[in-house]
N, C-alpha and C positions, 0 to 999 in steps of 0.2 A: 317409585316405578321402575319397574325393570323392564327394558326393552328386549323382546329375546332375539335370537339369531332369526335373520331373514330368511325367506325362500329363494329370493332372486338378488341381485345387486342392480335392480333397474332404478335408473332415476326417479320414476315416478313412484316407485316405493318407499324413497326417500323422503318425498313431499308427504305420502298419505299417513307415513307413521308418524312424520314430526308434527302433522296437522292432529293427528288423533291424540298425541301426547298433550299437547297445547290445549285440545279440547276438554281433556278428560281433566287437567289443572284447573281450566277456567270454571267447569261445572260443578268442580267439587270446591268453589272458592278458594283455590290456591293449595289444595291439599297436595301431598307428596311433597316432602322437603328435597329429596334426591331424585334425580333422573339417572339410572345406571344404564350404559351404556356397556353390554356385554361384548367379549371376547368377539372379533369375527375374523376368520382367515384371510380376508381382503381387506387391508390395512386402509384403502382408498373408499370403501364403503363407510367404516367407520367415521371419516374424516369428512366425506359429503352430509352424513348422516347429523355429525356435530353442526356442519355450517346451515343444517336446514333447519334445526331446532332454535339455534340463535337467531335466525329470521323472525322466529314467531312471538307475537306479542302475548304476555299475559295480564290478565285483567286483575290477579289477586296476588298477593304475595312477593316473594324475590324474584329476581329477573331469572331467566334459563338460564345465562352463565354461570350464575351463582348455584343452581342446582345439579348442575352435569356431573356425572364422575364417569370416568372412563375406564374401563377393564383394560389394564395392561399386563395382564399376567404372563403373556408370551415374551415381554421383554422387549416390545418393536418400540424402539427408539421414535422412529420417525412420526409415530402417533403422539408420542408424547410431545415431542416438539412442535408439531404442526398444531395439537390443541392448546400447548402454552402460547403461540404466537396469537390464537385467537382469544385468548384470554381464560380459558378453562384451566383450573388449578387444582383439580381432584381428581385422583386416580386410585385405581384397586392395581396393589401389587403384591407379588409373592413372598419378597423377603426385603430386608433392609440392603443385602448385597445386590439385588436388583434396582434399587434405589440409587445406591452409590454407581454404580456402574452405567445406569441412564443417565445421572447428572455428568458424569464423566464425558461421555458420548456425546452430549449434547454441548458442553462448553467446548469441547475440541472442535465439534463443527461448527459453532460460532467464532471460533478464535480465541477464546478466553481459557483462563486458566484456574483450574479450583486449586483454593489453596489448602484447604483441609475437609474433610470429611470424617473425622474420627467421632463426632457426636451424631452422626447421621444413622 
């Protein structure tokens, strides 16, 4: 299930989109292994949508958290950091360099030190 870019960034839209996605999954008996949240220029929109989706109960299949895949093609580290704090661990990236850079920035923000990223 791919969530397209929104028309507005209204709070109501987040709730409506999350409800529609949950309803679609529930009515299809758990169909759709992943819910891809596409890139949006407003990182707060993406984060709020993720929070709304995590609140939805699914009747069939895996929980919403394990289905969410967040698009981070623009290299927005704040989205990755916030999503990881919510327990979301699947991201769409552009390159391995983006992954390395993102890990370094997040580790620095959290006061951690990255020992090696050679195999990443």
